[in-house]
LOBAKE-397076 format. One line per field, with one value per residue (C-alpha): x, y, z. Coordinates in steps of 0.5 Angstrom, whole numbers. Layout:
u	c(X / ...)
v	c(Y / ...)
w	c(Z / ...)
END
This chain:
u	c(-67 / -64 / -67 / -63 / -65 / -62 / -56 / -55 / -56 / -51 / -46 / -47 / -46 / -40 / -37 / -31 / -33 / -27 / -23 / -29 / -28 / -21 / -22 / -27 / -22 / -17 / -22 / -24 / -16 / -15 / -20 / -18 / -10 / -13 / -16 / -10 / -6 / -10 / -13 / -11 / -11 / -18 / -22 / -27 / -31 / -27 / -34 / -34 / -33 / -28 / -23 / -19 / -22 / -29 / -28 / -25 / -31 / -34 / -29 / -30 / -37 / -37 / -31 / -36 / -42 / -37 / -35 / -42 / -44 / -38 / -40 / -47 / -44 / -43 / -36 / -36 / -35 / -28 / -26 / -29 / -28 / -21 / -17 / -22 / -21 / -14 / -14 / -18 / -14 / -7 / -11 / -12 / -5 / -2 / -7 / -5 / 2 / 0 / -4 / -2 / -4 / 2 / 2 / 8 / 12 / 8 / 3 / -1 / -7 / -13 / -17 / -24 / -27 / -26 / -25 / -18 / -17 / -10 / -11 / -5 / -8 / -14 / -9 / -7 / -13 / -13 / -6 / -8 / -14 / -10 / -5 / -10 / -13 / -7 / -4 / -10 / -11 / -10 / -3 / 0 / 7 / 11 / 18 / 17 / 20 / 15 / 9 / 14 / 16 / 8 / 7 / 13 / 10 / 3 / 7 / 12 / 7 / 3 / 10 / 13 / 7 / 7 / 14 / 13 / 8 / 14 / 11 / 17 / 14 / 7 / 11 / 16 / 9 / 9 / 15 / 11 / 8 / 14 / 12 / 6 / 10 / 14 / 8 / 6 / 12 / 17 / 24 / 27 / 34 / 30 / 28 / 34 / 38 / 33 / 35 / 42 / 42 / 39 / 45 / 50 / 47 / 47 / 54 / 57 / 55 / 55 / 62 / 65 / 69 / 72 / 78 / 82 / 88 / 92 / 91 / 87 / 82 / 75 / 71 / 65 / 68 / 72 / 66 / 61 / 66 / 67 / 59 / 59 / 64 / 60 / 53 / 56 / 58 / 51 / 48 / 52 / 50 / 43 / 42 / 49 / 49 / 56 / 56 / 63 / 64 / 61 / 65 / 71 / 69 / 68 / 74 / 79 / 75 / 76 / 83 / 85 / 82 / 85 / 92 / 91 / 89 / 96 / 99 / 96 / 103 / 104 / 99 / 95 / 88 / 86 / 79 / 84 / 85 / 78 / 76 / 81 / 78 / 71 / 74 / 77 / 70 / 66 / 70 / 70 / 62 / 62 / 67 / 63 / 56 / 59 / 62 / 56 / 51 / 47 / 45 / 44 / 52 / 51 / 46 / 50 / 56 / 51 / 49 / 56 / 58 / 51 / 53 / 60 / 56 / 51 / 56 / 60 / 54 / 51 / 55 / 53 / 46 / 46 / 49 / 47 / 40 / 37 / 34 / 38 / 32 / 32 / 40 / 40 / 35 / 39 / 45 / 41 / 38 / 45 / 48 / 53 / 50 / 46 / 41 / 36 / 33 / 32 / 32 / 32 / 28 / 21 / 24 / 28 / 22 / 18 / 23 / 22 / 14 / 14 / 20 / 16 / 10 / 13 / 10 / 3 / 3 / 0 / -7 / -12 / -11 / -5 / 1 / 5 / 10 / 4 / -1 / 5 / 6 / 13 / 12 / 11 / 5 / 3 / -4 / -2 / 5 / 7 / 1 / 4 / 8 / 1 / 0 / 6 / 6 / -1 / -2 / 5 / 9 / 2 / -2 / 3 / 4 / -4 / -4 / 2 / -2 / -8 / -4 / -1 / -8 / -10 / -4 / -5 / -12 / -11 / -6 / -11 / -17 / -12 / -10 / -17 / -19 / -22 / -19 / -12 / -15 / -18 / -11 / -7 / -11 / -11 / -4 / -3 / -8 / -4 / 3 / 1 / -2 / 5 / 9 / 5 / 6 / 13 / 15 / 11 / 12 / 20 / 21 / 17 / 22 / 28 / 29 / 27 / 28 / 22 / 18 / 12 / 7 / 0 / -1 / -7 / -14 / -10 / -7 / -12 / -15 / -21 / -16 / -12 / -18 / -22 / -17 / -15 / -22 / -24 / -17 / -20 / -27 / -26 / -22 / -28 / -33 / -29 / -28 / -35 / -37 / -33 / -38 / -44 / -39 / -38 / -46)
v	c(44 / 38 / 31 / 25 / 22 / 28 / 28 / 20 / 22 / 28 / 23 / 18 / 23 / 25 / 18 / 17 / 11 / 10 / 8 / 3 / 0 / -1 / -4 / -9 / -10 / -12 / -16 / -20 / -21 / -23 / -28 / -31 / -31 / -35 / -40 / -41 / -41 / -46 / -50 / -58 / -63 / -67 / -61 / -59 / -54 / -48 / -45 / -50 / -46 / -52 / -49 / -42 / -40 / -41 / -38 / -32 / -30 / -30 / -25 / -21 / -21 / -18 / -13 / -10 / -10 / -7 / -2 / 0 / 1 / 6 / 10 / 10 / 13 / 20 / 22 / 27 / 20 / 19 / 26 / 26 / 19 / 18 / 18 / 14 / 9 / 9 / 8 / 2 / -1 / 0 / -3 / -9 / -9 / -9 / -15 / -19 / -19 / -24 / -28 / -36 / -38 / -38 / -38 / -39 / -36 / -30 / -28 / -23 / -27 / -27 / -34 / -33 / -40 / -41 / -34 / -31 / -24 / -20 / -13 / -10 / -10 / -6 / -1 / 2 / 6 / 7 / 10 / 14 / 17 / 19 / 22 / 26 / 29 / 31 / 34 / 38 / 41 / 49 / 51 / 44 / 45 / 39 / 44 / 44 / 39 / 38 / 37 / 32 / 28 / 27 / 25 / 20 / 17 / 16 / 12 / 8 / 6 / 1 / -1 / -3 / -7 / -11 / -12 / -15 / -20 / -22 / -19 / -15 / -14 / -11 / -6 / -4 / -2 / 4 / 7 / 9 / 15 / 18 / 19 / 23 / 27 / 29 / 32 / 35 / 39 / 35 / 37 / 33 / 32 / 27 / 23 / 23 / 21 / 15 / 13 / 14 / 9 / 4 / 5 / 5 / -2 / -5 / -3 / -4 / -11 / -13 / -11 / -12 / -18 / -16 / -12 / -7 / -11 / -14 / -9 / -9 / -4 / -6 / -4 / -4 / 1 / 5 / 6 / 8 / 13 / 16 / 17 / 20 / 25 / 26 / 27 / 32 / 36 / 35 / 37 / 44 / 45 / 44 / 47 / 52 / 59 / 58 / 54 / 54 / 51 / 45 / 44 / 45 / 40 / 35 / 37 / 36 / 29 / 26 / 29 / 26 / 19 / 19 / 20 / 15 / 10 / 12 / 9 / 2 / -1 / 1 / -4 / 0 / 1 / 7 / 8 / 11 / 17 / 17 / 18 / 23 / 27 / 26 / 29 / 35 / 36 / 35 / 40 / 45 / 45 / 47 / 52 / 55 / 54 / 58 / 64 / 64 / 63 / 59 / 53 / 48 / 47 / 44 / 39 / 37 / 36 / 32 / 28 / 26 / 24 / 20 / 17 / 14 / 12 / 8 / 5 / 2 / 0 / -4 / -10 / -10 / -9 / -15 / -20 / -18 / -15 / -19 / -26 / -31 / -32 / -25 / -25 / -30 / -27 / -21 / -25 / -29 / -22 / -19 / -25 / -27 / -34 / -38 / -42 / -45 / -50 / -46 / -38 / -37 / -43 / -39 / -33 / -38 / -42 / -36 / -34 / -40 / -40 / -33 / -34 / -40 / -36 / -33 / -27 / -30 / -35 / -42 / -40 / -40 / -47 / -49 / -47 / -53 / -50 / -47 / -53 / -58 / -53 / -52 / -44 / -44 / -38 / -38 / -36 / -31 / -27 / -30 / -30 / -25 / -31 / -34 / -28 / -29 / -36 / -37 / -30 / -29 / -22 / -19 / -21 / -19 / -12 / -11 / -12 / -7 / -2 / -3 / -1 / 5 / 7 / 6 / 10 / 16 / 16 / 17 / 22 / 26 / 25 / 27 / 34 / 36 / 35 / 42 / 40 / 38 / 32 / 29 / 30 / 27 / 21 / 20 / 21 / 16 / 11 / 11 / 11 / 4 / 2 / 4 / 1 / -6 / -7 / -5 / -9 / -15 / -15 / -14 / -20 / -24 / -22 / -23 / -15 / -14 / -18 / -23 / -19 / -23 / -17 / -19 / -16 / -11 / -15 / -21 / -25 / -30 / -28 / -24 / -19 / -16 / -15 / -12 / -8 / -5 / -4 / 0 / 4 / 6 / 7 / 11 / 16 / 15 / 17 / 23 / 25 / 24 / 29 / 35 / 38 / 37 / 41 / 46 / 47)
w	c(-14 / -16 / -15 / -14 / -20 / -24 / -20 / -22 / -29 / -29 / -26 / -31 / -37 / -33 / -32 / -37 / -41 / -45 / -38 / -37 / -44 / -43 / -36 / -39 / -44 / -39 / -35 / -41 / -44 / -36 / -36 / -43 / -40 / -33 / -37 / -41 / -35 / -31 / -36 / -36 / -42 / -41 / -38 / -42 / -37 / -36 / -33 / -27 / -20 / -19 / -24 / -23 / -29 / -27 / -20 / -24 / -27 / -20 / -18 / -24 / -23 / -16 / -18 / -23 / -18 / -13 / -19 / -20 / -12 / -12 / -18 / -14 / -8 / -6 / -8 / -1 / 3 / 0 / 2 / 9 / 11 / 8 / 15 / 18 / 12 / 12 / 20 / 19 / 14 / 18 / 24 / 20 / 17 / 24 / 26 / 20 / 23 / 28 / 23 / 24 / 17 / 13 / 6 / 2 / 7 / 8 / 14 / 9 / 8 / 12 / 12 / 13 / 11 / 4 / 3 / 3 / 3 / 3 / 6 / 3 / -3 / 0 / 3 / -3 / -4 / 3 / 3 / -4 / 0 / 6 / 2 / -3 / 4 / 7 / 1 / -1 / 6 / 7 / 7 / 5 / 2 / 0 / 0 / 8 / 11 / 17 / 11 / 7 / 13 / 15 / 8 / 8 / 15 / 11 / 6 / 11 / 16 / 12 / 9 / 15 / 17 / 10 / 11 / 18 / 14 / 10 / 4 / 1 / -6 / -4 / 1 / -5 / -9 / -4 / -7 / -13 / -9 / -11 / -18 / -15 / -11 / -17 / -20 / -14 / -14 / -10 / -12 / -18 / -14 / -9 / -15 / -18 / -12 / -12 / -19 / -17 / -11 / -16 / -21 / -15 / -13 / -19 / -22 / -15 / -14 / -21 / -22 / -15 / -16 / -23 / -23 / -27 / -31 / -26 / -20 / -14 / -17 / -17 / -23 / -19 / -14 / -19 / -24 / -18 / -15 / -22 / -23 / -16 / -18 / -25 / -22 / -17 / -23 / -26 / -20 / -19 / -27 / -25 / -18 / -18 / -20 / -24 / -30 / -31 / -24 / -26 / -32 / -28 / -23 / -29 / -32 / -26 / -24 / -31 / -31 / -25 / -27 / -33 / -30 / -25 / -31 / -34 / -27 / -27 / -28 / -21 / -19 / -13 / -12 / -16 / -12 / -6 / -11 / -13 / -5 / -4 / -10 / -7 / 0 / -4 / -8 / -1 / 2 / -4 / -4 / 3 / 2 / -4 / 0 / 6 / 1 / -3 / 2 / -3 / 1 / -5 / -5 / 2 / -1 / -6 / -1 / 3 / -4 / -5 / 2 / 2 / -5 / -2 / 4 / 0 / -5 / 1 / 4 / -1 / 0 / 7 / 5 / 0 / 5 / 12 / 11 / 5 / 6 / 3 / -3 / -4 / -5 / -9 / -14 / -15 / -16 / -21 / -24 / -25 / -28 / -22 / -21 / -25 / -21 / -27 / -22 / -16 / -16 / -23 / -25 / -26 / -30 / -34 / -36 / -37 / -42 / -46 / -46 / -48 / -53 / -56 / -57 / -63 / -67 / -67 / -61 / -61 / -60 / -54 / -50 / -54 / -50 / -48 / -43 / -39 / -40 / -37 / -31 / -33 / -30 / -23 / -21 / -28 / -27 / -22 / -22 / -28 / -32 / -37 / -40 / -42 / -46 / -49 / -51 / -53 / -56 / -59 / -59 / -63 / -57 / -52 / -55 / -55 / -48 / -46 / -51 / -47 / -41 / -44 / -46 / -39 / -36 / -41 / -40 / -32 / -34 / -38 / -32 / -27 / -30 / -31 / -24 / -21 / -14 / -11 / -8 / -14 / -18 / -12 / -12 / -19 / -20 / -14 / -18 / -24 / -21 / -17 / -24 / -27 / -22 / -22 / -30 / -30 / -25 / -27 / -34 / -33 / -28 / -33 / -38 / -33 / -33 / -26 / -19 / -18 / -12 / -13 / -15 / -19 / -26 / -25 / -28 / -30 / -24 / -21 / -15 / -11 / -7 / -12 / -17 / -12 / -10 / -17 / -18 / -12 / -13 / -20 / -19 / -13 / -18 / -24 / -18 / -16 / -24 / -25 / -20 / -23 / -28 / -23 / -18 / -23 / -25)
END
């Protein structure tokens, strides 16, 4: 008979203490960064609760207590009540839409006296639990459309509610779950389609108004249509049965493009030739699918048609579906506009702060850009610029290495899970962390659009810190039970 104290001892022995050490290190460096970002000249008490650095200690302390409580809980609770937790968070997200409190144009915060809570931060672990529960049920197959469609619905429901709260950045985080889907068997073509859509959007918009020589041929459209042809040939190579067919498609597409370029003096739009080539290509894929009875050719034809439709719809999406501030941010990122006093101000000042740090940085509390408050949101979304200014390249690299260690550790823990529930949840956790780090650091460096998401364990605030702690420690609790379950 196993006593409760014996079970707790077994759990503590099974806890991955390396991950907890990384967590503590990130919290420590995060607090130092909040001190640097919120410090004002003449303020000598960084521990006062009237300062953000002092309040961050409260959030860190409560997060550690919260993590301890989760480790002491029964791991079966999260499997049993996954759908209930998910449903409760969905209700809370839905109610938040009608919240009368607007903070920086967003209705995503619930104000309870002096406390402000953002339900979207807690919906991440709830969605991860629901996905793990659903994908671990008997008979689940990600290759069946009804199963995959239900899985997508679990993701898109909170996304829609968060978008209705005018919090697009937090909604985009849910796209990170596709990395977990890929690990669980989602065809690589789905992930490739998403990447291709990003490439079409960036290239098509960036060079839409740049023309080839003195012709009406847009370099943006020309490049995208050529990519569609080459991607089609590549998909035939990977998913078709005739490798020579892929080579012939690529050869003919490039040959037709080359001949069209030789006819530039006729001053006509080469894109029409490329569109005609794609029409023939789609027809050929359909014919090949009918003759060989291989369905992959129909999917490739659908990809080609969808790519053309998306490439011509990208301009409509940018100019008619996006908010003006979002459109301006993308134009600034792509170099189409230079708005150093408006949409590009945050990124420009952040780049100055990071560049001024040099190799070793200016030292703790000695950053000039951050002390003079040149960088907006420098203790929340743009806190990484404080790391760059005060700790320099070495400190920034050290922080990124810590995050890399966390991601690698999560991969290791996920792969050793004895049950699919733990593996799916583990990969959901690391996908969310990876997305946050990549996008946040990227937007601070001017490499990704500014969508306003926090840097895990660094950005000031209780909601994000509690949310990331719950997300991580539930997985540590699930992982800690693996040896106990095997014994």
